[in-house]
C-alpha positions in Angstrom: -41.9 34.2 -48.8 -41.2 36.4 -51.9 -41.8 39.6 -50.0 -39.6 38.8 -47.0 -36.9 41.1 -45.8 -33.8 38.9 -46.5 -31.4 40.6 -44.2 -33.8 40.1 -41.3 -35.2 36.6 -42.1 -31.9 35.2 -43.3 -29.0 37.3 -41.7 -26.2 37.3 -44.3 -23.2 39.1 -45.6 -23.5 37.7 -49.2 -25.8 40.5 -50.6 -28.8 38.1 -50.6 -31.3 41.0 -51.1 -29.6 41.9 -54.4 -29.4 38.4 -55.9 -32.7 37.4 -57.4 -31.5 34.0 -58.8 -30.2 33.0 -55.4 -33.4 34.2 -53.7 -35.5 32.1 -56.0 -33.4 29.0 -55.3 -33.6 29.6 -51.5 -37.4 30.3 -51.7 -37.9 26.8 -53.0 -35.4 25.2 -50.6 -36.3 26.8 -47.3 -39.8 25.3 -47.0 -38.3 21.9 -47.6 -35.7 22.6 -45.0 -38.4 23.5 -42.4 -40.4 20.4 -43.3 -37.2 18.3 -42.8 -36.6 20.0 -39.4 -40.2 19.3 -38.4 -40.0 15.6 -39.5 -36.6 14.7 -38.1 -35.3 17.7 -36.1 -35.4 17.7 -32.2 -38.5 15.7 -31.2 -41.4 17.6 -29.7 -39.5 20.9 -29.3 -41.2 23.2 -31.8 -43.0 25.3 -29.2 -40.1 25.6 -26.6 -38.5 29.0 -26.0 -34.8 28.2 -26.0 -32.0 30.6 -24.9 -30.0 30.4 -28.0 -27.0 32.1 -29.6 -27.8 33.5 -33.1 -25.2 34.8 -35.6 -26.3 38.0 -37.2 -22.8 39.1 -38.5 -19.2 37.9 -38.5 -17.8 40.5 -36.2 -17.4 39.6 -32.5 -20.5 41.5 -31.4 -22.7 40.1 -34.1 -21.9 36.4 -34.2 -23.1 35.6 -30.7 -26.4 37.3 -29.9 -28.3 35.5 -27.1 -32.1 35.4 -26.5 -35.1 33.2 -26.4 -36.3 31.8 -29.7 -38.5 29.0 -30.9 -36.2 26.7 -33.0 -38.4 26.6 -36.2 -38.1 30.4 -36.1 -34.3 30.4 -35.6 -32.7 32.7 -38.1 -30.3 30.4 -40.0 -27.9 32.9 -41.6 -25.4 32.7 -44.4 -22.0 34.1 -43.5 -18.5 34.2 -45.1 -15.5 35.5 -43.3 -14.3 38.9 -44.7 -12.4 38.5 -48.0 -8.6 38.7 -47.6 -7.2 41.3 -50.1 -5.0 39.7 -52.9 -5.2 36.3 -51.3 -3.2 33.7 -53.2 -3.4 29.9 -53.4 -0.7 28.7 -51.1 -0.3 25.0 -51.9 -0.5 22.5 -54.7 0.2 23.1 -58.4 -1.6 26.5 -58.5 0.5 27.9 -55.7 1.1 31.6 -56.0 -1.9 32.2 -58.3 -4.9 34.4 -57.2 -7.6 32.4 -55.4 -10.7 31.6 -57.4 -13.9 33.5 -56.9 -15.9 31.3 -59.3 -15.6 27.5 -59.7 -12.8 26.5 -62.1 -14.4 24.3 -64.8 -11.9 21.5 -64.5 -12.4 21.2 -60.7 -16.2 21.6 -60.7 -17.0 17.9 -60.0 -14.5 17.5 -57.2 -15.5 20.8 -55.5 -19.1 19.8 -55.6 -18.3 16.4 -54.1 -16.3 18.0 -51.3 -19.1 20.5 -50.5 -21.8 17.8 -50.7 -19.9 15.4 -48.4 -19.3 18.2 -45.8 -22.9 19.4 -46.2 -24.3 15.9 -45.7 -22.8 15.5 -42.2 -24.7 18.6 -40.9 -28.3 17.4 -41.1 -27.2 13.8 -40.3 -26.1 14.7 -36.8 -29.4 16.5 -36.2 -31.2 13.3 -37.2 -29.0 11.2 -35.0 -29.7 13.4 -32.0 -33.5 13.7 -32.6 -34.7 12.0 -29.5 -32.0 13.1 -27.0 -34.0 16.1 -25.8 -36.6 13.8 -24.3 -33.9 12.5 -21.8 -31.8 15.6 -21.1 -30.1 15.5 -17.7 -30.8 19.3 -17.1 -32.1 22.4 -18.8 -28.5 23.5 -19.2 -27.7 20.4 -21.2 -31.0 20.5 -23.2 -30.2 24.1 -24.3 -26.7 23.0 -25.3 -28.1 20.2 -27.4 -30.5 22.6 -29.1 -27.7 25.0 -29.8 -25.6 22.3 -31.4 -28.7 21.3 -33.5 -29.5 24.8 -34.8 -25.8 25.4 -35.6 -25.6 22.1 -37.6 -28.7 23.5 -39.4 -26.8 26.7 -40.1 -23.8 24.8 -41.4 -26.1 23.0 -43.8 -27.4 26.4 -45.0 -23.7 27.4 -45.5 -23.0 24.5 -47.8 -26.4 24.9 -49.6 -25.6 28.5 -50.2 -22.4 27.4 -52.1 -24.3 24.8 -54.0 -27.0 27.2 -55.1 -24.8 30.2 -55.8 -22.0 28.4 -57.7 -23.3 25.1 -59.2 -26.5 25.9 -61.0 -29.0 23.1 -61.6 -26.6 20.5 -60.3 -26.2 22.4 -57.1 -30.0 22.8 -56.6 -30.4 19.1 -57.1 -27.7 18.3 -54.6 -29.2 20.7 -52.1 -32.5 18.9 -52.3 -30.7 15.5 -51.9 -29.2 16.8 -48.7 -32.7 16.9 -47.3 -33.8 13.6 -48.8 -31.1 11.3 -47.3 -31.7 10.1 -43.7 -29.2 8.9 -41.1 -29.3 5.1 -40.8 -31.9 4.7 -43.6 -31.5 1.4 -45.4 -32.3 2.7 -48.8 -31.0 6.3 -48.7 -28.4 6.6 -45.9 -26.1 9.5 -45.2 -22.8 9.5 -47.1 -20.3 8.7 -44.3 -20.6 5.7 -42.0 -20.3 7.5 -38.6 -23.3 9.6 -39.5 -25.5 6.5 -39.8 -24.7 5.3 -36.3 -27.3 5.8 -33.6 -26.8 8.4 -30.8 -29.1 6.8 -28.3 -28.0 8.3 -25.0 -26.2 11.4 -23.6 -22.9 9.6 -23.0 -22.9 8.8 -26.8 -23.9 12.5 -27.5 -21.0 13.9 -25.4 -18.5 11.4 -27.0 -19.9 12.3 -30.5 -19.5 16.0 -30.0 -16.0 15.6 -28.5 -14.7 13.2 -31.2 -16.9 13.5 -34.3 -17.3 17.3 -34.2 -13.5 17.4 -33.8 -13.3 15.6 -37.1 -15.5 18.5 -38.3 -12.9 20.9 -37.0 -10.1 19.3 -38.9 -12.0 18.8 -42.1 -13.3 22.4 -42.0 -9.7 23.6 -41.2 -8.4 21.8 -44.3 -11.2 23.3 -46.4 -10.5 26.8 -45.0 -7.2 26.6 -46.9 -9.0 26.1 -50.2 -8.1 28.0 -53.3 -11.8 28.3 -53.9 -12.2 31.5 -51.9 -16.0 31.3 -51.1 -15.5 27.8 -49.6 -12.5 28.9 -47.5 -14.3 32.0 -46.2 -17.5 29.9 -45.4 -15.7 27.2 -43.5 -13.5 29.7 -41.5 -16.7 31.1 -40.1 -18.2 27.7 -39.4 -15.1 26.9 -37.3 -16.1 29.6 -34.7 -19.3 27.6 -34.0 -17.7 24.1 -34.2 -15.6 25.1 -31.1 -18.8 25.2 -29.0 -19.8 21.7 -30.1 -16.4 20.3 -28.9 -16.8 22.2 -25.7 -20.2 20.5 -25.1 -18.6 17.1 -25.6 -15.4 17.7 -23.6 -17.1 19.3 -20.6 -20.0 16.8 -20.8 -17.7 13.8 -20.5 -15.7 15.6 -17.9 -18.8 16.1 -15.7 -19.9 12.5 -16.1 -16.4 11.4 -14.9 -16.5 13.9 -12.0 -19.8 12.5 -10.8 -18.6 8.9 -11.1 -15.4 9.8 -9.1 -17.5 11.4 -6.4 -19.6 8.3 -5.9 -16.5 6.0 -6.0 -15.0 8.0 -3.2 -18.2 8.1 -1.2 -18.6 4.3 -1.5 -14.8 3.7 -1.3 -15.1 1.2 -4.2 -14.1 0.6 -7.8 -16.5 -2.3 -8.2 -18.5 -1.5 -11.4 -21.6 -3.3 -10.1 -21.7 -1.2 -6.9 -21.0 2.0 -8.9 -23.8 1.2 -11.3 -26.1 0.3 -8.4 -25.5 3.9 -7.2 -26.9 5.2 -10.5 -23.7 6.5 -12.1 -21.6 5.3 -15.1 -18.5 3.3 -14.2 -15.2 4.3 -15.7 -14.9 1.0 -17.6 -18.1 1.7 -19.5 -16.9 5.3 -20.2 -13.6 3.8 -21.6 -15.6 1.4 -23.9 -17.7 4.3 -25.2 -14.5 6.3 -25.8 -13.0 3.4 -27.7 -16.1 3.1 -30.0 -16.6 6.8 -30.8 -12.9 7.4 -31.3 -12.5 4.4 -33.7 -15.6 5.3 -35.7 -14.5 8.9 -36.0 -10.9 8.2 -37.2 -12.5 6.2 -40.1 -14.1 9.5 -41.2 -10.7 10.7 -42.5 -10.9 8.1 -45.2 -8.5 5.5 -46.5 -4.8 5.8 -45.4 -3.9 6.0 -49.1 -6.1 8.0 -51.4 -5.7 9.3 -54.9 -8.6 11.7 -54.3 -6.7 13.3 -51.4 -3.7 13.8 -53.7 -5.9 15.3 -56.4 -7.7 17.6 -54.0 -4.4 18.9 -52.6 -2.5 19.2 -55.9 -5.6 21.0 -57.4 -5.6 23.6 -54.5 -9.1 22.5 -53.4 -8.3 21.2 -49.9 -5.1 21.9 -47.9 -3.7 20.4 -44.7 -4.6 21.5 -41.2 -2.7 24.7 -40.5 -1.1 24.6 -44.0 0.4 28.0 -43.6 2.4 27.0 -40.5 4.1 24.1 -42.3 7.7 24.6 -43.5 7.9 22.2 -46.5 7.4 23.2 -50.2 3.6 22.9 -50.1 3.7 20.8 -53.2 4.8 17.5 -51.6 5.9 15.8 -54.8 9.0 14.3 -53.2 7.7 14.0 -49.6 6.8 10.6 -48.0 4.6 9.7 -45.0 4.3 6.5 -42.9 1.1 4.5 -42.8 0.3 1.2 -41.1 -0.3 -2.2 -42.5 -0.4 -5.8 -41.2 2.5 -8.0 -42.4 3.0 -11.5 -41.0 0.5 -10.9 -38.2 2.2 -7.7 -37.1 1.5 -4.0 -37.5 4.3 -2.4 -39.4 4.9 1.0 -40.9 5.7 1.7 -44.5 6.3 4.8 -46.4 4.0 6.1 -49.1 4.0 9.3 -51.2 2.7 12.1 -48.9 0.3 13.3 -51.5 -1.4 9.9 -51.3 -1.2 9.8 -47.5 -2.8 13.2 -46.8 -5.8 11.5 -45.1 -3.4 9.9 -42.7 -1.7 13.2 -42.1 -5.0 14.8 -41.1 -6.0 11.7 -39.0 -2.7 12.0 -37.1 -3.3 15.7 -36.4 -6.7 14.8 -35.1 -5.3 12.0 -32.9 -2.9 14.4 -31.3 -5.6 16.9 -30.6 -8.0 14.2 -29.2 -5.4 12.8 -26.8 -5.0 16.3 -25.2 -8.7 16.3 -24.2 -8.5 12.7 -22.9 -5.5 13.9 -20.7 -7.7 16.6 -19.3 -10.4 14.0 -18.4 -7.7 12.0 -16.6 -6.8 15.1 -14.6 -10.4 14.9 -13.1 -9.8 11.3 -12.1 -6.3 12.2 -10.7 -7.7 15.1 -8.7 -10.2 12.7 -7.2 -7.3 10.6 -6.0 -8.2 7.5 -8.0 -5.6 5.4 -9.9 -7.5 4.5 -13.1 -6.8 6.4 -16.3 -8.6 6.6 -19.6 -6.6 5.8 -22.8 -7.0 6.4 -26.5 -7.1 3.0 -28.3 -4.5 2.2 -31.0 -5.1 3.8 -34.4 -5.6 0.3 -35.9 -8.4 -0.7 -33.4 -11.9 -1.4 -34.8 -11.2 0.1 -38.2 -13.6 -0.3 -41.1 -11.8 1.8 -43.8 -8.5 1.5 -45.6 -5.8 -1.1 -45.4 -6.7 -1.7 -41.7 -10.3 -2.5 -42.5 -11.5 -5.7 -40.9 -8.1 -6.4 -39.3 -8.6 -7.4 -35.7 -6.4 -5.3 -33.4 -6.7 -4.9 -29.6 -6.9 -1.4 -28.0 -3.2 -1.8 -27.2 -2.2 -2.4 -30.8 -1.8 -6.2 -30.8 -3.1 -8.1 -33.9 -5.5 -10.7 -32.6 -7.4 -13.6 -34.0 -11.1 -13.5 -34.8 -11.7 -15.9 -31.9 -9.9 -13.6 -29.4 -11.7 -10.6 -30.8 -15.1 -12.3 -30.3 -14.1 -13.3 -26.8 -13.0 -9.9 -25.7 -15.1 -7.5 -27.8 -17.4 -6.7 -24.9 -14.3 -5.7 -22.8 -13.3 -3.3 -25.5 -16.5 -1.9 -27.0 -19.9 -1.1 -25.4 -21.9 -4.3 -25.0 -25.7 -4.5 -25.4 -25.7 -4.6 -21.6 -23.6 -1.5 -21.3 -25.9 0.4 -23.6 -29.0 -0.9 -21.8 -27.6 0.2 -18.5 -26.7 3.7 -19.7 -30.2 4.0 -21.3 -31.7 3.1 -18.0 -30.2 6.2 -16.4 -31.6 8.5 -19.0 -34.6 10.6 -18.0 -35.4 14.3 -18.5 -34.6 16.6 -15.6 -36.5 19.8 -16.4 -36.3 21.9 -13.2 -33.9 24.9 -13.4 -30.6 24.1 -11.5 -31.4 20.4 -11.1 -29.2 17.7 -12.6 -29.5 14.0 -13.2 -27.7 11.9 -10.6 -25.1 10.5 -13.2 -23.7 13.9 -14.1 -22.1 16.8 -12.2 -23.3 20.4 -12.7 -21.1 22.7 -14.9 -18.7 25.2 -13.3 -20.6 28.1 -14.9 -23.6 28.9 -16.9 -24.0 30.1 -20.5 -23.4 33.8 -21.4 -22.7 34.7 -17.8 -26.1 33.4 -16.7 -26.3 31.3 -13.5 -26.3 27.5 -13.7 -29.9 27.5 -12.4 -31.1 29.9 -15.2 -34.3 28.8 -17.1 -32.4 27.9 -20.3 -35.5 26.3 -21.9 -39.1 27.3 -21.3 -41.7 24.6 -22.1 -45.0 26.0 -23.5 
């Protein structure tokens, strides 16, 4: 590996060919990464030719080059958005000072923690999705899964670059640990709970990419405000790829709903048993999957009150979503924000210092964004002339983190007893029977232009290719 042409093997705009120390670090890390990919990356896919998009530069022509590639030979690159001349820190106690090009000593541990936590989510989702390719409903969907997988791999590279370049031995050890942890492992799990959940079927995958990758959008947007300029520039470029992951999720769920509505109209029924007997997923099951993935994802924003969130903001390490568009003083010392708690068996709001409530601010931004997509799914049902609508459950529903952890709340926002929760849980969250039914529909469809019975074809193909294009070639 020492004689490789770095600009070809690892497309980058960080002068990799000139940085011997960084080259040495990556020379040791890359083989371990490829071993990790082989062990827990997409099952059985190493010899497939996949029509993938590869980033070779950050300009519009360079970041989306399409062509067939075998995934282990994918060119995982390292890209930072172009530097902004004279950029200043624009929030927190350092507001108005020049951004940092090196890690400030007093913020080193917190910055490393932020980068490691973000970096850990990237390989985790690849591990969660490892077996999905074996049951892909079409070549179009199989290719989209693989595109998401390689881009999560590239996002891991982006965080590992920062660890290797700016954190010395600590960074190298953390980069190795990112490959050692495993999603769902009892002894060495991934850092965040949602990334230890199984993604056993394609409805779960579409919900994950809609909701959980949307969490990624908001976390990356907050980091793109950072006063540590290399982190801000790295995450800004990652956001261009995150948009595709959310598209896969939103359009995937939309196509599942469309197919279900077609069958409901053909059979003139809303009876879940008859709908399931026709081999499609009833809307009630889709709602329960939505409830699960939404509630698991909003936990990813952390506790509703967090001293760490206050420290990260005041230090200039992590801003708010679209910080520059907000009209307050960007220091927030005297600002308040409302969070929920249970008092006397009722959900009530109380005010906390906004600095401590910044996780809740980001969560609420996410919720607003999520609801817009659910409204678009409802348009599909409305267009089919059917009365049912999907809803986003209450923010307090099924929470495992913060002051709402373990509180039993219905999807409508009513505090309920443990007995009522136990009695109605399978109406609100996917039951073992639901998951078994959805699993029973899963089976690979590998003929170009053909789709599984439970999902509608997309409106258009990828990169102006037809829908029946051979997106994956099996060798």
